[in-house]
N, C-alpha and C positions, 0 to 999 in steps of 0.2 A: 731349791732348784725351781726355776721357772721354765715351763715347757713351751718353747717357741715352735718346735716342729716334732712331729712323731710320725713314724712310718713303719709298715710291715716290711721285714727284711727277707725272711725265708722260713721254710719249714724243714725239719729234720726227721727222717724216719728211722735212721740207724746211726751208730757211732761215727761212721765215716762222713755223715752229713753235718756233724756239729761244726760250728764256726771255729776257725783256727784262732790262735792267740790274737787278742785285739781289745776291743772296748770292754770295760768292766760290766759284768752281768749280775742281775738280781732276778732270781727265779721265784715264780709263784707256783706253789704246790698245795695239794689238798685233795679231799675226796671229790668224786664226781658230783657235779651240780652244786658245789659250795659257792660258786660265783667268781672263779678266777678270771674268765674272759670278760665278764661285765666289769670287774674291778679294773682290769687293764684298760678297757675302753674309757672308764672314768678318769684314770690317771693320764691317759694320752689326750683326753679331750676330743676324741674322735672314735667313730665306730670302726675299729681296725680288726679286732678279734671277733670271730664269729661266735655268737651265743645261741643257746637253745634251752628250752625247758626240759628237754630229755637228757638224763645223765649220760656221760660218756661221749659228749659231742666232740671234745678236743682229743684227737687220736694221734697227733704228731707233737713234736716240740717246736713251738712257734716263737720266732724272734721278732722283737719290736724295738726299733732304734729311737732314742730320745735325743733331740738337739744334734742331729747329724753325727751320732755315734758317741756323744758324751757318756752315755751308758746304754745298756740294753735291758729291757724287760723280757723275761723268758717264760712263756706259758707252757707248763708241763702237763701231760695227760693226767686226768684225775684217777685216783685209785679208789678201791672199794666198789660200790654197786655200779653196774652198767650193764645194759642188755646186749652184751657181746659174749663170745665164746670164752672158755677158760684159757684157750691158747692165746687169744687176743689180749686178755687181761695180763697174762704172763709176759707177753711181748712188751706191753706198756711198762710193767715193773722193771724189766731189763733195761728199757730205754731210760727210765728215770734214774736208775742206779748208775748206768753208764754216764749219763750227763753229770750227775753229782760227783762221780769219781774223776771225771775229766779235769775239773777243777781249775784249769789255768786262767779262765776268765771269771769264774764265779766269785763274787765278793760277798754275797749274802743271800739268804733264803727268807721269803715271807711264806709262812705256813698259814693257810686259811682254814678256819674252823667256823662253823655256823654257831653264832653266839647263843642260839636258843637250845642247843643240844649239848649233851656231854660228849667229850672226845671219843672217837671210835678206837677199836683195837689197832686199826691201821694208822690212825693219827699218833697213837702212843709209840708204835714201831718207828714212825718217821722221826718223831722227836728224839727218841733214843739214838737213832742213826746220826742225827745232826749233832747231838752231844758227843757221841763216840768219835766222830770225825772232826770235832772242833770247828764245825761250820757255823759262822755267825748267823743267827736267825732271830726273827721276831714273829709273834703270832698276831694275825689279823682276824679279829672276831667279826665275821661278815653278817650282813642283814640286820644291822643294829637299828635300822629304821622301823623294824617290827616291834621294838620294845620301847618303854618309857625310859627316861633318864635314870630313874631309880633302879629299874630292872636291869639296865645296862651295867650300872655300877656293881650290883649284886652278882650278875653273871660274870663280870670281869674278875671279881674277887674269887668266885667259885672256880673259875678256870685256872687262875694262878695257883690256888691251893691244890687242885686236882693234878696239875701238870708239874708242880714243884718248880715254878718259875716266878720271877718277880712280876708284880702287877704292871710295872713300867714297860715290860716286854710284851704286853697284850694291848693291842690298839683296836678299839671298836671302830668299825668302818661300815660305810654304806655306799654301794655303787649308785644307788638311786638319788641320795641327797648330797653326796660328796663328803660326808662325814669321814674324818681321818685322813683326807688327802694331804693336807699340809704336814701332818706328823709322819706320814710315810716318806715324803720327800725330805723332811728333816733327817730321818734315819738314813736315807740314801746319801745325803750330803755329808753327814757325820762320817760315814764309812769312806766315802770318796776323798774326803779332806784329811783323813787320819794319816799320820806319818807312816812311811813304809816300815815293815818289820825287817829284821836281819835276813829272814828267809827270802823276802821279796828283793 
């Protein structure tokens, strides 16, 4: 996929704000401050998603259109640590679950993990949920620019073993250097060009 145009579409605060059936969507999810918004900006080639050094900056579900609706990138609120109330965290959890359950437009999930750290308990819960719901997903190991090539390979193998997934499903990425951009779009193209299933 070659990105000719990218644009912010809307934010959703509740289930009734989610987009109706339409363009295929690829959701970005992960812990607070793992780099979802920065990665979306890198993929879009423009500063569309608001970023912050403070965890918990993304508090809504944000939609970004690629190539006039060829597909959508969806920035979900981060889970885990954030300096907000328990009630607000619970609301984010409900929002994420309602979005993932809505399903009509969702074609795949990119789960972002910091390549320098072991997966959190929340990450494991999310992976188990994606497995249980048969949602196609790949793991984006963010902030790979912080490690050497050898360290990246070792971290990738460790993550694959820890999460019981194939190493081909873990893509080291960096919003700073653009590492992994082509492989992410290759994954999106593969899903978009796959023949429809009987259910579809």
